[in-house]
C-alpha positions as CSV (number, residue, x, y, z in Angstrom):
1,X,-26.7,134.0,-203.1
2,X,-28.5,131.1,-201.4
3,X,-25.2,129.8,-200.3
4,X,-24.1,133.2,-199.0
5,X,-27.4,133.6,-197.1
6,X,-27.1,130.1,-195.6
7,X,-23.5,130.5,-194.7
8,X,-24.2,133.7,-192.7
9,X,-27.7,133.0,-191.5
10,X,-27.5,129.4,-190.5
11,X,-25.3,130.1,-187.4
12,X,-27.8,133.0,-186.6
13,X,-30.7,130.7,-187.0
14,X,-29.1,128.2,-184.6
15,X,-28.3,131.1,-182.3
16,X,-31.9,132.3,-182.3
17,X,-33.2,128.8,-181.7
18,X,-30.7,128.4,-178.8
19,X,-31.8,131.7,-177.4
20,X,-35.4,130.6,-177.6
21,X,-34.6,127.4,-175.7
22,X,-32.5,129.5,-173.4
23,X,-35.5,131.6,-172.6
24,X,-37.8,128.5,-172.6
25,X,-35.7,126.7,-170.0
26,X,-37.1,128.8,-167.2
27,X,-40.7,128.3,-168.5
28,X,-40.3,124.5,-169.0
29,X,-38.9,123.9,-165.5
30,X,-41.2,126.4,-163.7
31,X,-44.1,125.0,-165.6
32,X,-43.7,121.8,-163.5
33,X,-44.5,123.9,-160.4
34,X,-47.9,125.0,-161.7
35,X,-49.9,127.2,-164.1
36,X,-49.6,130.3,-162.0
37,X,-45.8,130.0,-161.8
38,X,-45.6,129.4,-165.6
39,X,-47.8,132.4,-166.3
40,X,-45.8,134.7,-163.9
41,X,-42.5,133.9,-165.7
42,X,-44.1,134.5,-169.1
43,X,-46.0,137.6,-167.9
44,X,-42.8,139.7,-167.6
45,X,-41.2,138.7,-170.9
46,X,-42.4,141.9,-172.7
47,X,-40.8,144.0,-169.9
48,X,-37.5,142.3,-170.4
49,X,-37.7,142.9,-174.1
50,X,-38.5,146.5,-173.5
51,X,-35.3,147.0,-171.6
52,X,-33.2,144.9,-174.0
53,X,-34.5,147.0,-176.9
54,X,-31.9,149.6,-176.2
55,X,-29.2,147.0,-176.5
56,X,-30.7,145.6,-179.7
57,X,-30.7,149.1,-181.1
58,X,-27.0,149.5,-180.4
59,X,-26.3,146.0,-181.8
60,X,-28.2,146.7,-185.0
61,X,-26.6,150.1,-185.4
62,X,-23.1,148.6,-184.8
63,X,-23.7,145.8,-187.3
64,X,-25.0,148.2,-190.0
65,X,-22.3,150.9,-189.6
66,X,-19.4,148.4,-189.2
67,X,-20.4,146.2,-192.1
68,X,-20.7,149.2,-194.4
69,X,-17.3,150.5,-193.3
70,X,-15.7,147.0,-193.8
71,X,-17.4,146.9,-197.3
72,X,-15.6,150.2,-198.1
73,X,-12.3,149.0,-196.6
74,X,-12.2,151.7,-194.0
75,X,-10.9,149.4,-191.3
76,X,-9.3,152.0,-189.0
77,X,-12.5,153.9,-188.8
78,X,-14.4,150.7,-188.2
79,X,-12.1,149.9,-185.2
80,X,-12.9,153.2,-183.7
81,X,-16.6,152.7,-184.1
82,X,-16.3,149.2,-182.6
83,X,-14.7,150.7,-179.4
84,X,-17.5,153.2,-179.1
85,X,-20.1,150.4,-179.5
86,X,-18.7,148.6,-176.6
87,X,-18.4,151.7,-174.5
88,X,-22.0,152.5,-175.1
89,X,-23.3,149.1,-174.2
90,X,-21.4,149.1,-170.9
91,X,-23.0,152.4,-169.9
92,X,-26.5,151.6,-171.1
93,X,-26.4,148.1,-169.5
94,X,-25.6,149.4,-166.1
95,X,-28.2,152.1,-166.4
96,X,-31.0,149.8,-167.6
97,X,-30.3,147.1,-165.1
98,X,-30.4,149.5,-162.1
99,X,-33.5,151.3,-163.5
100,X,-35.4,148.0,-164.0
101,X,-34.6,146.7,-160.6
102,X,-35.8,149.8,-158.8
103,X,-39.0,150.2,-160.8
104,X,-40.0,146.5,-160.8
105,X,-42.8,146.9,-158.2
106,X,-44.4,149.8,-160.2
107,X,-44.1,147.9,-163.4
108,X,-46.0,144.8,-162.1
109,X,-48.6,147.0,-160.5
110,X,-49.1,148.9,-163.8
111,X,-49.5,145.6,-165.7
112,X,-52.2,144.4,-163.3
113,X,-50.3,141.7,-161.5
114,X,-52.0,141.0,-158.2
115,X,-52.1,138.4,-155.4
116,X,-49.7,135.5,-155.6
117,X,-49.4,135.8,-159.3
118,X,-48.2,139.4,-158.9
119,X,-45.8,138.5,-156.1
120,X,-44.2,135.7,-158.2
121,X,-43.9,138.0,-161.2
122,X,-42.2,140.7,-159.1
123,X,-39.7,138.2,-157.6
124,X,-38.8,136.9,-161.1
125,X,-38.5,140.3,-162.7
126,X,-36.2,141.8,-160.0
127,X,-33.8,138.9,-160.1
128,X,-33.7,138.8,-163.9
129,X,-32.8,142.4,-164.1
130,X,-29.5,141.6,-162.4
131,X,-28.5,139.9,-165.6
132,X,-29.4,142.8,-167.9
133,X,-26.0,144.6,-167.9
134,X,-23.9,141.7,-169.0
135,X,-26.5,140.8,-171.6
136,X,-26.5,144.3,-173.1
137,X,-22.7,144.3,-173.2
138,X,-22.7,141.0,-175.1
139,X,-24.9,142.6,-177.7
140,X,-22.1,145.0,-178.5
141,X,-19.7,142.0,-178.9
142,X,-22.3,140.4,-181.3
143,X,-22.5,143.6,-183.4
144,X,-18.7,143.5,-184.0
145,X,-18.6,139.8,-184.8
146,X,-21.8,139.8,-187.0
147,X,-20.5,142.8,-189.0
148,X,-17.6,140.6,-190.1
149,X,-19.9,137.7,-191.0
150,X,-18.5,135.9,-188.0
151,X,-21.9,134.5,-186.9
152,X,-20.5,131.1,-185.9
153,X,-18.7,132.5,-182.9
154,X,-21.9,134.2,-181.5
155,X,-23.7,130.9,-181.9
156,X,-21.1,128.9,-180.0
157,X,-21.0,131.5,-177.2
158,X,-24.8,131.5,-176.9
159,X,-24.9,127.7,-177.0
160,X,-22.5,127.5,-174.1
161,X,-24.5,130.0,-172.0
162,X,-27.8,128.3,-172.8
163,X,-26.3,125.0,-171.7
164,X,-25.1,126.6,-168.5
165,X,-28.6,128.0,-167.9
166,X,-30.3,124.6,-168.5
167,X,-27.8,122.9,-166.1
168,X,-28.3,125.5,-163.3
169,X,-32.1,125.9,-163.6
170,X,-33.2,122.7,-161.9
171,X,-30.6,123.0,-159.2
172,X,-31.8,126.5,-158.3
173,X,-35.5,125.9,-158.8
174,X,-36.2,122.5,-157.1
175,X,-35.6,121.2,-153.6
176,X,-35.1,117.8,-155.2
177,X,-34.0,117.7,-158.8
178,X,-36.4,115.6,-161.0
179,X,-35.0,112.3,-162.4
180,X,-31.6,112.8,-160.8
181,X,-33.0,112.9,-157.2
182,X,-30.2,115.2,-156.1
183,X,-30.8,118.0,-153.6
184,X,-31.3,121.6,-154.9
185,X,-31.7,125.1,-153.5
186,X,-35.5,125.0,-153.9
187,X,-35.8,128.7,-154.8
188,X,-38.7,128.2,-157.2
189,X,-39.4,131.2,-159.5
190,X,-36.5,133.2,-157.9
191,X,-34.1,130.4,-158.7
192,X,-35.0,130.4,-162.4
193,X,-34.3,134.1,-162.6
194,X,-31.0,133.8,-160.7
195,X,-29.8,130.9,-162.9
196,X,-30.6,133.0,-166.0
197,X,-28.7,136.1,-164.7
198,X,-25.7,134.0,-163.8
199,X,-25.7,132.5,-167.3
200,X,-25.7,136.1,-168.7
201,X,-22.6,136.9,-166.8
202,X,-21.0,133.8,-168.2
203,X,-22.2,134.9,-171.7
204,X,-20.5,138.3,-171.4
205,X,-17.2,136.9,-170.2
206,X,-17.0,134.1,-172.8
207,X,-18.2,136.5,-175.5
208,X,-15.4,139.0,-174.8
209,X,-12.8,136.3,-175.0
210,X,-14.1,134.9,-178.3
211,X,-14.5,138.3,-179.8
212,X,-10.9,139.2,-179.1
213,X,-9.7,135.8,-180.5
214,X,-11.8,135.8,-183.7
215,X,-12.0,139.4,-184.9
216,X,-9.5,139.1,-187.8
217,X,-11.0,141.5,-190.3
218,X,-11.7,144.0,-187.5
219,X,-9.2,143.4,-184.6
220,X,-10.5,145.3,-181.6
221,X,-8.1,147.9,-180.1
222,X,-8.7,149.5,-176.8
223,X,-5.5,151.5,-176.8
224,X,-4.9,154.7,-178.7
225,X,-8.6,155.1,-179.4
226,X,-10.1,158.3,-178.1
227,X,-13.6,159.2,-177.3
228,X,-15.4,160.9,-180.2
229,X,-18.9,162.3,-179.5
230,X,-19.6,162.4,-183.2
231,X,-19.2,158.6,-183.5
232,X,-21.4,158.0,-180.5
233,X,-24.0,160.3,-182.0
234,X,-23.8,158.3,-185.2
235,X,-24.4,155.1,-183.4
236,X,-27.4,156.7,-181.6
237,X,-28.8,158.2,-184.8
238,X,-28.7,154.8,-186.6
239,X,-29.7,152.7,-183.5
240,X,-32.4,155.0,-182.0
241,X,-35.1,154.3,-184.6
242,X,-34.6,150.5,-184.2
243,X,-34.5,150.8,-180.4
244,X,-37.6,152.9,-180.5
245,X,-39.3,150.4,-182.7
246,X,-38.4,147.5,-180.5
247,X,-39.3,149.5,-177.4
248,X,-42.6,150.6,-178.8
249,X,-43.3,147.0,-179.8
250,X,-42.4,145.7,-176.3
251,X,-44.5,148.3,-174.6
252,X,-47.4,147.4,-176.9
253,X,-47.1,143.8,-175.8
254,X,-47.0,144.9,-172.1
255,X,-50.3,146.7,-172.8
256,X,-51.6,143.6,-174.5
257,X,-50.7,141.6,-171.4
258,X,-52.9,143.9,-169.3
259,X,-55.8,143.2,-171.7
260,X,-55.3,139.5,-171.5
261,X,-54.7,139.4,-167.7
262,X,-58.3,140.6,-167.1
263,X,-59.5,137.2,-168.6
264,X,-57.6,135.2,-166.0
265,X,-54.4,133.3,-165.4
266,X,-55.3,130.4,-167.6
267,X,-55.6,132.7,-170.7
268,X,-52.4,134.5,-169.9
269,X,-50.6,131.1,-169.6
270,X,-52.2,130.0,-172.9
271,X,-51.2,133.2,-174.7
272,X,-47.6,132.9,-173.4
273,X,-47.3,129.3,-174.3
274,X,-48.5,129.6,-177.9
275,X,-46.2,132.6,-178.4
276,X,-43.3,130.4,-177.3
277,X,-44.3,127.7,-179.7
278,X,-44.6,130.3,-182.5
279,X,-41.1,131.6,-181.6
280,X,-39.7,128.2,-182.7
281,X,-41.0,129.1,-186.2
282,X,-40.0,132.7,-186.1
283,X,-36.4,132.1,-185.0
284,X,-35.2,130.7,-188.4
285,X,-36.8,133.7,-190.2
286,X,-35.3,136.1,-187.7
287,X,-31.9,134.5,-188.3
288,X,-32.2,134.9,-192.1
289,X,-33.3,138.6,-191.5
290,X,-30.2,139.2,-189.3
291,X,-27.9,137.5,-191.8
292,X,-29.5,139.8,-194.5
293,X,-28.5,142.8,-192.4
294,X,-24.8,142.2,-192.9
295,X,-25.2,141.2,-196.5
296,X,-27.1,144.4,-197.3
297,X,-24.7,146.5,-195.3
298,X,-21.6,145.3,-197.1
299,X,-23.2,145.5,-200.5
300,X,-24.5,149.0,-199.7
301,X,-20.9,149.9,-198.9
302,X,-19.7,148.4,-202.2
303,X,-22.6,150.1,-204.1
304,X,-24.0,146.8,-205.4
305,X,-27.7,147.3,-205.3
306,X,-28.5,144.5,-207.7
307,X,-26.9,142.0,-205.2
308,X,-29.0,143.4,-202.4
309,X,-32.2,142.9,-204.3
310,X,-31.2,139.3,-205.2
311,X,-30.5,138.6,-201.5
312,X,-33.8,140.1,-200.4
313,X,-35.9,138.0,-202.8
314,X,-34.1,134.8,-202.0
315,X,-34.3,135.5,-198.3
316,X,-38.1,135.9,-198.6
317,X,-38.3,132.5,-200.4
318,X,-36.3,130.7,-197.7
319,X,-38.3,132.4,-194.9
320,X,-41.7,131.5,-196.4
321,X,-40.7,127.9,-196.9
322,X,-39.5,127.4,-193.4
323,X,-42.4,129.3,-191.8
324,X,-45.1,127.3,-193.7
325,X,-43.5,124.0,-192.9
326,X,-43.0,125.0,-189.3
327,X,-46.7,126.1,-189.0
328,X,-47.9,122.8,-190.3
329,X,-45.7,120.9,-187.8
330,X,-46.9,122.9,-184.8
331,X,-50.5,122.3,-185.8
332,X,-50.0,118.6,-186.1
333,X,-48.2,118.3,-182.7
334,X,-50.1,121.1,-180.9
335,X,-51.4,119.0,-178.0
336,X,-48.0,117.3,-177.4
337,X,-46.3,120.7,-177.3
338,X,-48.8,122.1,-174.8
339,X,-48.2,119.3,-172.4
340,X,-44.5,119.3,-172.9
341,X,-44.3,122.9,-171.6
342,X,-46.9,122.6,-168.9
343,X,-47.4,118.9,-167.8
344,X,-49.9,120.1,-165.2
345,X,-52.0,122.2,-167.6
346,X,-55.6,122.4,-166.7
347,X,-58.4,121.8,-169.3
348,X,-59.3,125.5,-169.5
349,X,-55.8,126.5,-170.3
350,X,-55.5,123.8,-173.0
351,X,-58.8,125.0,-174.6
352,X,-57.6,128.6,-174.6
353,X,-54.3,127.5,-176.2
354,X,-56.0,125.6,-179.0
355,X,-58.3,128.5,-179.8
356,X,-55.5,131.1,-179.9
357,X,-53.3,128.8,-182.0
358,X,-56.0,128.3,-184.7
359,X,-56.6,132.0,-185.0
360,X,-52.9,133.1,-185.2
361,X,-51.2,130.3,-187.1
362,X,-52.3,131.4,-190.6
363,X,-50.5,134.7,-190.4
364,X,-47.3,133.4,-188.8
365,X,-45.5,133.1,-192.2
366,X,-46.1,136.8,-192.6
367,X,-44.1,137.5,-189.5
368,X,-41.2,135.7,-191.2
369,X,-41.5,138.3,-194.0
370,X,-41.5,141.0,-191.3
371,X,-38.0,139.8,-190.2
372,X,-36.7,140.0,-193.8
373,X,-37.9,143.5,-194.2
374,X,-36.3,144.4,-190.9
375,X,-33.0,143.0,-192.2
376,X,-33.2,145.0,-195.4
377,X,-34.0,148.3,-193.8
378,X,-31.5,147.8,-190.9
379,X,-28.7,146.7,-193.1
380,X,-29.2,149.7,-195.4
381,X,-29.1,152.0,-192.3
382,X,-32.7,153.1,-192.8
383,X,-33.8,151.9,-189.4
384,X,-36.6,154.5,-189.4
385,X,-38.6,152.2,-191.7
386,X,-38.1,149.2,-189.4
387,X,-39.2,151.4,-186.5
388,X,-42.4,152.4,-188.3
389,X,-43.1,148.7,-189.0
390,X,-42.6,147.6,-185.4
391,X,-44.5,150.5,-183.8
392,X,-47.2,150.8,-186.4
393,X,-48.1,147.2,-186.2
394,X,-49.1,147.5,-182.6
395,X,-50.0,151.1,-181.9
396,X,-51.7,152.1,-185.2
397,X,-53.5,148.9,-185.9
398,X,-53.5,146.1,-183.3
399,X,-54.2,148.0,-180.0
400,X,-56.9,150.3,-181.6
401,X,-58.5,147.2,-183.2
402,X,-58.5,145.4,-179.9
403,X,-60.3,148.3,-178.2
404,X,-62.8,148.7,-181.0
405,X,-63.6,145.0,-181.2
406,X,-64.0,144.8,-177.5
407,X,-66.3,147.8,-177.3
408,X,-68.5,147.1,-180.3
409,X,-68.6,143.4,-180.7
410,X,-68.1,141.8,-177.3
411,X,-65.9,139.1,-178.8
412,X,-63.7,138.9,-175.7
413,X,-60.3,137.4,-176.2
414,X,-61.3,136.4,-179.8
415,X,-61.2,140.1,-180.7
416,X,-57.5,140.2,-179.6
417,X,-56.7,137.3,-181.9
418,X,-58.5,138.9,-184.9
419,X,-56.7,142.2,-184.3
420,X,-53.3,140.5,-184.2
421,X,-54.0,138.9,-187.7
422,X,-55.1,142.3,-189.1
423,X,-52.0,144.0,-187.9
424,X,-49.7,141.2,-189.2
425,X,-51.2,141.6,-192.7
426,X,-51.1,145.4,-192.7
427,X,-47.4,145.7,-191.7
428,X,-46.3,143.4,-194.6
429,X,-48.3,145.6,-197.0
430,X,-46.4,148.6,-195.7
431,X,-43.0,146.8,-196.0
432,X,-43.6,146.0,-199.7
433,X,-44.7,149.6,-200.3
434,X,-41.4,150.9,-198.9
435,X,-39.4,148.4,-200.8
436,X,-41.0,149.3,-204.1
437,X,-40.5,153.0,-203.4
438,X,-36.7,152.6,-203.2
439,X,-36.5,154.9,-200.2
440,X,-34.1,152.4,-198.6
441,X,-31.5,152.8,-201.3
442,X,-30.1,156.2,-200.2
443,X,-26.6,156.0,-198.8
444,X,-26.3,157.1,-195.1
445,X,-22.7,156.2,-194.1
């Protein structure tokens, strides 16, 4: 089982790390312009995640449904579902991209972005929304490939798009490209967003080509497949709880950003920076969780519950080992990492970064377990449990705790860090309770 988990998860781990560096590219290059520019780019990340949550819901639903159908050898039905997954992502991608672009000024105003910081955030957000439609469509392609265990192809495609983004970023951002000394467009924050959006277009085109060439178990047919509202409804039914969970989580982080923004740009930059560092630990665990989704789905289809439990336990062991080692490494090299991302970091930002890191690092391994539980519940089709974990962590525990600690203790930003730890512990307790209750074992497909 360890071999199976690694075979499926390793490409996803690499894919997640690549996507992390993909998203970090903007921050690393923009961080050379100044703390305000770095904070502005990071400030809108939860907004982008909110809109991508719909695509993630479709991707998770597609992977769960298709992997279970493949496990039962119902290939023709799986082909029809695959076509509906792609159809859905195209429609939702266009709708989300247009909605986000038009509502960007209101979003920045709601989040409390003002002055030059608000202006930079708005510019970045509007341009980045141009790349949402192709990004959502690619999630549909990922669902089809991942359901077949073909995670290597998604990793290769994401690697190529990430490389394209890294190459384009300095050319679009700087008037004079550092080190090379070549002339650039000098668009600053806007250039970072445009480079990322163009990379998403490249991601979609290459992803479509690779999906058509590598889908052997589930060859994609666009002819003689008719629209079936029932299949679309099934995708929505399975994907909606996951999308709602991710959306609720993203909106919770948007609200958290409004809490943090009131303490100043330096704290916002520190919060965003440490979260990016923690992402480097979380990506392997998330990859294992995503790999577990297809393992659970296919074994659910085959009725092999013992195999699922074995995979779940061993995925937990792998996640904990990686998370603990990663946390130790980040602590040891914390100052070097801060200055890597923001070479011009001021002393106040560095102090805030160190404080936040020391508070949050002990519970980071628990977030690795969170990803494993998500993989179990999503692979079994019980995405309602993953939704409750994602939403409950923020809305039932973290945000109320932040408000209570702020009102009764006057701890300031330290109250936010304490509330985050409390919510991370509570959500894992809930996950184990659901696992032990066997509610996730009921067949849904």
